[in-house]
N, C-alpha and C positions, 0 to 999 in steps of 0.2 A: 504494500500500500504506500503510495507516495506521501512524502512529508508535506504537512500543511503549508509550510513556508515556501516550498518549491511550487506547489499548486498556485499559491497567491502570486508568485513571481511570474509564472507562465500566463496567468490571467491578466496581470498588469501589463506584460509585454504585448499580448494580443490586443488589449484595449488601446495601448499607445499606438500600435501599428494601424489599427482601424481608425483612430482619431486623426492621425497624420494623413491617412488616405482620404478621409472625408474633407479635411481642410484643404488638401491639394486640389481636389476636384472643385471645391467652391472657388478657390483662387483662379483656377483655369477658366471656369465659366465666367467669372467676373471680368477677366482680362480679355476674353474673346467676345464679349457682348458688344455687338455693333448694331447700328441702325438708328433711325430717327428717335428722338425723345417722344415718349407717349404722354398724352394728356391724362389727367387724373381720372376722368370718366372712362377712358379706354382701359385703364388698369383695373379700376374697381368693378366694372360691369361683370367680367368673367369671375372675379373673386366672390362677388355676392351671389352669383349663380351657383358656384360650388358650395358656398356656405348654406344656401337654401336647401340644396340637395342633401347635405349631411345632416342638417336640422331635421328634415322630413324623415330621413333614414333612422336617426336616433329616436325620434318621437314614436314612429311606427314600431320599431323594435321594442322600445320600453313598454308601449301600450300592449303589444302582443304578449310580452313576458309577464306583465302584471296580470293580464286576463287569464293566462294559462296557470299562473301560480295560485290564483284564487281557489282553484279546484282542489289544491292539496293542503290548504290551511286547515288546522284542526279545530274547526268550529264545533260547538257542543254536539251537533247532530252528526258530525263526521269523525268523532273521536274513536269509534270502534270499541265501545265499552260493553257490547253485547257479550254475554258469557264470561265476563270478567269478574274476579273476586273483588268485592268492595272492601277497602281498608281505609279507616279514618286515621289521619295523621294531624296532630295539633302541636304546634310549636309554642313553647313557653321559654322564658329566660330561666334556665339554661338546659332544657330537656325536651325531648320529643316524646309525646304520648301517641303510640301507634297501636291500633286495636289488634293487630296480628303481626307477628314477626317471623313466622315459619312458612315457607312456600316450597313448591316443587318446580323443577325445570319444565319449561313449556307452558306453565300456567300464566294466564293473562291476569294482571293485577291492576285494579283501578284505585290509585291512592287519591283520596279526597283530602287535599292539603289546605289547612287554614292556620291561623295564629290566634292565640289567646291574649297576646299583649302587643308586641311590636313586629315589624317585618322581619322575616327570616327567609333564608334560601334553603329549600329542601333539595339536597343533592344526594344521589345514590351512587356509591363507589363500588366497583366490582372487587373480587378477592385480590386482584393485582394492583389496586389503588387507582384505577382508571374511572373517571366520571362517566357513568352510564346514562343518567337522565337527571334533569333538575327542573324545578318550578319554584315560583315565589309563594311564600306562605304569608298571607296578609290578614290582618284583623277584619272581621265581618265580611270576608269574601272567601269562597272555596274554589280553588283551582284543582283540576283533575289531571293526574299524571298516569298514563297507562303504560305499564312496563311488562314485558315478557322476559323472565329470567331464563337464559339459555345455558349457563354454566353453574354447576353446583359449587357451594362454598359459602363463606361468610361475607356478606355485603355490608357496607357501613353507610348509614344515613348521617350526613353532616350538615351543619348550618353553613350556608355559603355567603351570608350577609352578616357583617359585624353587628351584634345585637347587645353587646355589653362586655363587662369585665371577664366573665367566664365563658365567653363565646367558644373558645377552643375546646371546652369540655362537652359541648353539645353533640354527642354521637350516640347512635343506637345501632346495634348489630341486627342484621336480617339473615336468617339461616335459610339457605336454599339447598334442597336435597334432590337427588335424581328421582324422576317420576317413576 
């Protein structure tokens, strides 16, 4: 495996060569530009035509992307909570009260997450410490987080939003066993 310093040196040399090439081309084009001076209107007319084209292209692309993405948003009717196990999760300074903490792999779980005091972040970490899913826990509002556990092990629910002095202690284990 190459040394990091040698890779940086090679990348730096390539960048320098490409930069010198571009500057050389620009200088050659500027030196060989001949012809009568153009008026402001002659220069701006094609420029504005190109700008209009790109504006229309960007607006149409953004509109289509927005319209297509609306179909995938997890609105309450599109969450897919059918046949999911309902689990209540309430965050308090500095503890999670979760109605059930044992699950099996392949089981769809609908966490109904809320807070009893301040805002919290409900984050589920897999046995390797990787964040699997997260949602906000807010007072007087219930968010739904649908999770299907695929790997057995001990998952950890942690608070992802600083909620006070003992925030770092706000952890609850979830046990996932094979189905």
